[in-house]
Steps between C-alpha positions, in 0.01 A plus 500: 500500500234408752475699822545211739441697822162642389381158387606337828330763718166453320518122530588522870179689570297243307682216671419635847138547401469136397681383812260703716204358307632146549533556876146639521362204303686250721364676808142486366530130414644427845222698667237307304655166597510614865130595496404167340705317764329693779153425360571126464680375812686171466307195627780400741414787731130415491561131587726598787234736634229232487732249664580743783130573548421126514771442761385795712140387484597145595688628806205714613220250442691182584381176341128582499280694264566615147839474336647725237697346218816649355303624197284717724176301471332432832376141515190428713547294813376140523203604716374741236478223239271287715273794574470596134420141399225453760161428342246780514167432671212460257295814454132479592381733223677654205590864556272757341648679197622845583370809326749648256720755668511857380839588351714732713514758220247631255605370154305778329746754636789315335368527145660741255320821424449654155557851633635674804213595729461576866333230707135549581492618861118509525366162391144495370243362735 
């Protein structure tokens, strides 16, 4: 005859282990979904924020000046377009070519070295 009580007690321990493991796995999946949601906000909130900013800017500036669209892009005012399209006066002489600028860093210092050595503190004259 099979000892039913001993068999049931061993399976209960294994059953609770797997239930605990299932809860931990569900928690980790939920936490991952929550982090992904926090990193990628829904676009409805962003559109509402841009719309509120456009309305607030319109109230402050009135009908003049630059206007902000709902997408957040600031469109130039009508006066700025005429200024940017104005013809430039003809130049009397072509500008002289500039001398090449020295780079802000020394590229020789960025090269890999074959061995580890201390930098030369007393350069040769």
